[in-house]
C-alpha positions, 0 to 999 in steps of 0.5 A: 503536491499535497499528501495526508497520512490517515491512520485507520480506525479499523479493526484490521485484525479482520483479515482475508485469506489470500486468494487461492492461498498460493505458495507464491504470487505472480510478480509484477512491479506492484506485487512481489514476494521475498522469503514468503513475505508478500505485499501489493500496492495499488492506488484508488480514488475510493476512500470507502475501500478502507472502511469497507475492509472490515465487512465480511466480504472482501471489498472491490478495489477499483484501481486508479490509473489517472488523476485529476487535480484536487481529487486525492488518490489513496494508497492501498498496501496489502501484505501477508506472511510477515516474520513474527517474533517469538511473542507473535509480533510483526513489524512492517514499515514503508517508505513512499517516493513520488516522482514526476515524469522527468524523474525528479522527486516531488514527495518522499516519506520514510518509516511509515508504520504499516504494522507493529504488534501482534498479528493473528491468523494464519501466515497466508491471511491477507492484511491491510496496512492500517495507514494510507496516504491521500495523494492530491495533485495541485494546480502547480503540478505538471501534467503527465505520468507519475511514478509512486514507489514504495519500499515495504520492509519486514523488520523481523525477516529483515527483507524489503520489497520495492513496489511501484504504480504509475498514473497519469495526471490529466487536464480537467 
């Protein structure tokens, strides 16, 4: 398993209104809310999603449920309504744990900066985490189901969300 952290050189200040501007979201293992802070986690094969984020229309997210060796899957984390200090700053980090089908851990990363600083717009604005990981399965990685789990922390509200996605590493 090889992973690479890519800082995005995007103007992430361009945000999208959360679809429907709902008070709460329907919770799933990959999309949750606590104390008004919401986050969602997806995997995609399309790295272009990140560069397309700044376009005026929301990019379409093609969710990956299968992986192939030596073809990266990219982590996508979207969030809204984080706590803000009196100066308007938000502080959001995440941890990532990747587990094999047998439950053993193959990768663990902590305190990845998702957002640190001023955050403009209304609380219901949807923001893209400006860091993402490229998860690349290698020849030594066993075939089968994997679980990618992230913990998204809002340090101002002092809350966290545990989100997860599964994908299957298939034979070429």
